[in-house]
C-alpha positions as CSV (number, residue, x, y, z in Angstrom):
1,X,-82.5,-8.3,-1.9
2,X,-80.4,-5.4,-0.7
3,X,-78.4,-4.8,-2.9
4,X,-77.1,-1.0,-2.0
5,X,-77.1,0.9,1.6
6,X,-77.1,4.8,1.8
7,X,-76.6,6.6,5.2
8,X,-76.5,10.3,6.7
9,X,-72.9,10.7,8.5
10,X,-74.0,13.3,11.3
11,X,-76.2,12.3,14.0
12,X,-76.7,8.9,12.1
13,X,-73.3,7.1,11.0
14,X,-70.7,8.9,13.0
15,X,-71.2,9.6,16.5
16,X,-71.4,13.2,18.5
17,X,-67.4,13.8,18.0
18,X,-67.4,13.0,14.3
19,X,-66.1,9.3,14.4
20,X,-67.0,6.3,13.2
21,X,-66.0,2.5,14.4
22,X,-63.2,2.5,11.1
23,X,-62.0,-1.3,11.7
24,X,-65.6,-2.4,12.1
25,X,-66.6,-0.8,9.3
26,X,-64.4,-1.9,6.7
27,X,-65.0,-5.7,7.4
28,X,-68.7,-4.9,7.1
29,X,-67.8,-3.1,3.1
30,X,-65.8,-6.1,2.5
31,X,-67.9,-8.2,3.4
32,X,-70.7,-6.5,1.3
33,X,-68.6,-5.5,-2.0
34,X,-68.4,-9.7,-1.3
35,X,-71.7,-9.9,-2.0
36,X,-71.7,-7.6,-4.9
37,X,-73.6,-4.8,-2.1
38,X,-72.4,-1.1,-3.0
39,X,-72.5,1.4,-0.7
40,X,-73.7,5.4,-0.3
41,X,-72.9,8.3,2.4
42,X,-75.7,10.7,1.7
43,X,-75.4,13.9,3.3
44,X,-76.1,17.9,2.6
45,X,-72.1,18.8,2.8
46,X,-69.8,18.8,-0.1
47,X,-68.2,16.5,-1.7
48,X,-65.0,17.3,-1.4
49,X,-66.0,16.9,2.5
50,X,-67.7,13.7,2.6
51,X,-64.4,12.3,1.0
52,X,-62.3,13.5,3.5
53,X,-64.0,12.2,6.5
54,X,-64.6,8.3,5.0
55,X,-60.9,8.4,2.7
56,X,-59.7,5.0,4.7
57,X,-62.7,3.6,3.3
58,X,-63.7,2.4,0.1
59,X,-67.0,3.9,0.0
60,X,-68.5,2.9,-3.0
61,X,-71.1,6.5,-4.2
62,X,-71.2,9.8,-2.3
63,X,-74.8,12.1,-2.5
64,X,-74.2,15.1,-2.0
65,X,-75.4,18.5,-1.3
66,X,-78.5,16.8,0.1
67,X,-78.7,14.4,-3.5
68,X,-77.3,18.2,-6.2
69,X,-74.0,16.7,-6.7
70,X,-73.4,12.8,-6.8
71,X,-70.8,10.8,-7.8
72,X,-70.1,7.1,-7.9
73,X,-67.6,4.7,-8.8
74,X,-65.2,7.6,-9.1
75,X,-67.9,9.9,-11.7
76,X,-70.0,12.1,-11.3
77,X,-72.9,11.4,-12.5
78,X,-75.3,14.4,-11.7
79,X,-75.1,18.3,-10.8
80,X,-77.8,20.1,-10.1
81,X,-77.6,24.2,-9.7
82,X,-79.6,27.2,-7.5
83,X,-79.6,30.4,-10.0
84,X,-78.2,33.2,-9.5
85,X,-81.7,35.3,-9.4
86,X,-83.2,33.0,-6.5
87,X,-80.0,33.2,-4.5
88,X,-80.5,37.1,-4.6
89,X,-84.2,36.9,-3.3
90,X,-84.0,34.7,-0.7
91,X,-81.5,36.7,0.7
92,X,-83.3,40.0,0.4
93,X,-86.8,37.7,1.8
94,X,-84.8,37.2,4.5
95,X,-83.3,40.4,5.9
96,X,-86.2,41.2,8.3
97,X,-84.8,37.9,10.4
98,X,-82.3,40.6,11.7
99,X,-79.8,39.1,14.4
100,X,-81.4,36.0,14.5
101,X,-79.7,35.5,11.0
102,X,-76.7,34.5,11.8
103,X,-74.3,33.1,8.5
104,X,-75.4,32.5,4.8
105,X,-72.5,29.6,3.4
106,X,-72.5,29.0,-0.2
107,X,-71.5,25.4,-1.7
108,X,-69.8,25.7,-4.9
109,X,-67.5,23.9,-7.5
110,X,-64.6,25.3,-6.5
111,X,-65.2,26.3,-2.7
112,X,-67.6,27.0,-0.2
113,X,-68.0,30.6,0.4
114,X,-67.9,31.9,4.4
115,X,-69.1,35.8,4.5
116,X,-66.2,37.4,6.2
117,X,-68.0,39.3,9.6
118,X,-68.8,35.4,10.3
119,X,-66.0,33.0,9.6
120,X,-65.5,32.9,14.1
121,X,-68.9,31.6,13.9
122,X,-68.9,28.6,11.4
123,X,-67.8,25.2,12.4
124,X,-64.8,25.1,10.1
125,X,-64.8,20.6,10.6
126,X,-68.2,21.1,8.1
127,X,-66.0,23.8,5.6
128,X,-62.4,23.1,5.4
129,X,-61.8,24.4,2.0
130,X,-64.1,27.7,2.9
131,X,-62.9,31.0,1.6
132,X,-64.6,34.4,2.9
133,X,-66.2,36.8,0.7
134,X,-67.0,40.3,1.1
135,X,-69.8,40.9,-1.1
136,X,-71.7,37.2,-2.8
137,X,-71.8,39.4,-6.4
138,X,-67.5,38.6,-6.2
139,X,-68.7,35.5,-6.0
140,X,-68.0,33.5,-9.7
141,X,-69.1,29.6,-8.8
142,X,-72.1,27.6,-9.6
143,X,-74.0,26.6,-6.2
144,X,-74.9,24.0,-5.0
145,X,-76.9,24.9,-1.8
146,X,-77.0,27.9,0.0
147,X,-76.8,27.0,4.1
148,X,-78.6,29.7,6.5
149,X,-77.9,29.9,10.1
150,X,-80.0,30.8,12.4
151,X,-81.3,30.5,15.9
152,X,-82.9,26.9,16.5
153,X,-86.7,28.1,17.2
154,X,-86.6,29.9,13.6
155,X,-85.8,27.1,11.7
156,X,-89.8,25.6,11.7
157,X,-90.8,29.0,10.9
158,X,-88.1,29.7,8.2
159,X,-88.3,25.6,6.6
160,X,-91.8,26.8,5.6
161,X,-91.5,30.1,4.9
162,X,-88.7,29.1,2.2
163,X,-90.5,26.3,0.7
164,X,-93.9,29.2,0.4
165,X,-92.4,31.9,-1.0
166,X,-90.4,29.9,-3.6
167,X,-92.8,27.0,-4.2
168,X,-91.5,25.3,-7.4
169,X,-88.3,26.9,-7.6
170,X,-86.5,25.6,-4.1
171,X,-86.7,22.8,-1.4
172,X,-85.2,23.6,2.1
173,X,-85.0,21.7,4.9
174,X,-83.2,21.6,8.6
175,X,-80.2,20.0,8.3
176,X,-80.8,18.8,12.2
177,X,-77.5,22.0,13.0
178,X,-79.5,25.5,13.6
179,X,-79.3,25.9,9.8
180,X,-81.3,25.8,6.8
181,X,-79.9,23.9,3.4
182,X,-81.2,25.0,0.7
183,X,-81.4,23.7,-2.9
184,X,-83.1,23.8,-5.7
185,X,-85.9,22.1,-6.4
186,X,-87.5,18.3,-6.3
187,X,-83.7,17.9,-5.1
188,X,-83.3,15.3,-2.3
189,X,-81.5,13.2,-1.2
190,X,-84.6,10.2,-2.7
191,X,-83.4,12.1,-6.1
192,X,-80.1,11.5,-5.1
193,X,-80.7,7.1,-4.0
194,X,-82.9,7.7,-8.0
195,X,-79.3,8.9,-9.5
196,X,-77.2,6.4,-8.3
197,X,-80.1,3.9,-8.3
198,X,-79.9,4.3,-11.9
199,X,-76.1,4.3,-12.2
200,X,-75.6,1.0,-11.0
201,X,-79.1,-0.9,-11.8
202,X,-80.3,-0.8,-8.8
203,X,-84.1,-1.0,-7.4
204,X,-85.3,1.8,-5.1
205,X,-86.7,-1.9,-3.0
206,X,-83.5,-3.4,-2.7
207,X,-81.7,-0.5,-0.9
208,X,-81.8,0.3,3.3
209,X,-81.1,3.8,4.1
210,X,-80.4,5.2,7.5
211,X,-80.7,9.0,9.0
212,X,-82.1,11.3,11.9
213,X,-83.6,14.4,10.4
214,X,-85.9,16.1,7.8
215,X,-83.6,16.0,5.7
216,X,-83.0,12.2,5.3
217,X,-87.3,11.9,5.4
218,X,-87.8,11.4,1.5
219,X,-85.2,8.5,0.9
220,X,-86.3,6.8,4.6
221,X,-89.7,6.4,2.4
222,X,-88.6,6.1,-1.0
223,X,-86.1,2.9,-0.4
224,X,-87.3,-0.6,-0.1
225,X,-85.9,-0.1,4.0
226,X,-86.1,3.4,6.1
227,X,-84.2,3.3,9.3
228,X,-84.6,6.2,11.6
229,X,-81.7,6.6,14.3
230,X,-82.8,5.8,18.0
231,X,-81.8,9.4,18.0
232,X,-83.3,10.7,15.5
233,X,-86.4,13.5,15.6
234,X,-90.1,12.8,15.9
235,X,-90.7,13.6,12.6
236,X,-88.0,11.4,10.7
237,X,-89.6,8.3,13.0
238,X,-92.6,8.4,11.6
239,X,-90.7,8.8,8.1
240,X,-89.2,5.4,8.7
241,X,-90.0,1.7,8.2
242,X,-88.0,0.4,11.1
243,X,-85.7,2.3,14.2
244,X,-82.6,1.5,15.3
245,X,-81.9,-0.4,18.7
246,X,-78.9,1.8,18.8
247,X,-78.2,5.3,18.5
248,X,-75.5,7.2,17.0
249,X,-73.2,7.0,20.0
250,X,-73.5,3.6,19.8
251,X,-72.7,2.2,15.6
252,X,-76.3,2.3,16.2
253,X,-75.8,1.7,11.5
254,X,-73.3,-0.8,11.8
255,X,-74.9,-2.6,14.5
256,X,-78.3,-2.7,12.1
257,X,-76.0,-3.7,9.0
258,X,-74.4,-7.3,11.5
259,X,-78.6,-7.8,12.2
260,X,-79.3,-7.2,8.7
261,X,-76.6,-10.1,7.5
262,X,-76.7,-12.5,10.8
263,X,-72.7,-11.3,11.0
264,X,-71.4,-10.3,14.0
265,X,-67.9,-8.0,13.4
266,X,-67.3,-6.2,16.7
C-alpha cells in the first residue's frame, strides 16, 4: 500500500524551465491526503529553496541537501554537517584541476556561500539566498554540503576520485548540472527517506520514488517502487524498478501518479 510519494525536482518533477502544473498537482495532493498518503520533495538543493519553489502546494516533507537536512510536517527532524577539516582537504585536493574547476558553493544553515570571483557564473535560480565570500575561512556557519562546479566531461572522474580519496568521510555524487555535491559519508536521499519514514511511521516498501540522476539512485533502490524518468541517465534507469512513460517536460511524475491510483486529473 502506498503511504508516501517522494520525488526529485529538477529534471524530474519540474520541466526544463523549472515549472510544474500547480493546478493538477494540488488536485492530486488533495486526493492523496484524503487517502493518508504523504508527499515529499527530495533534492540536492537547500531547504529554503525547496520551500520557495513549491510554496503554492502543501507538501508534507522536504529531504534537502541530498539527505543532509530534513523537515517533516514543519519540523526539522535531521541535520548532518561536514567537518571543517574535511572541507579544507577537499578544496586543497582539487586545485590541480586548474581552469576546469569553476566554483565551490557551500550550503550552510544561515546561507549559501559563493566565491565572489564566480558570482556571474552561478545560476541564481538555485541559490537565491547566496552570500559572496573572499576567503573560505571567513565563513562562520555549519555546512551541510559542498557543491563543486566543473566541466561536464570530468564529473564522473572527479566523483570517483573524491569518493576514493575521502572514503569513509564523504559521499560525492554528480548532480547532473555540471556539478558534484559532497555531503557527509553514509548520507544520501535514501537515508533521508528513512528519516521521514521513521518520523511518520511508514515502511520503505510503502514508498514510491521518482528520480533522474545519480544522486537519486540509492532512494530508487531502497523504496517500494522506484521510477526513473524517461529522460533519466542510463545508470539511474538501471537503478529503478520502472521507467515513466513520459519525461519531465510532459508531466511524467503527475501522469504516473494518476496511473498508480486510477485517476484522471488532467
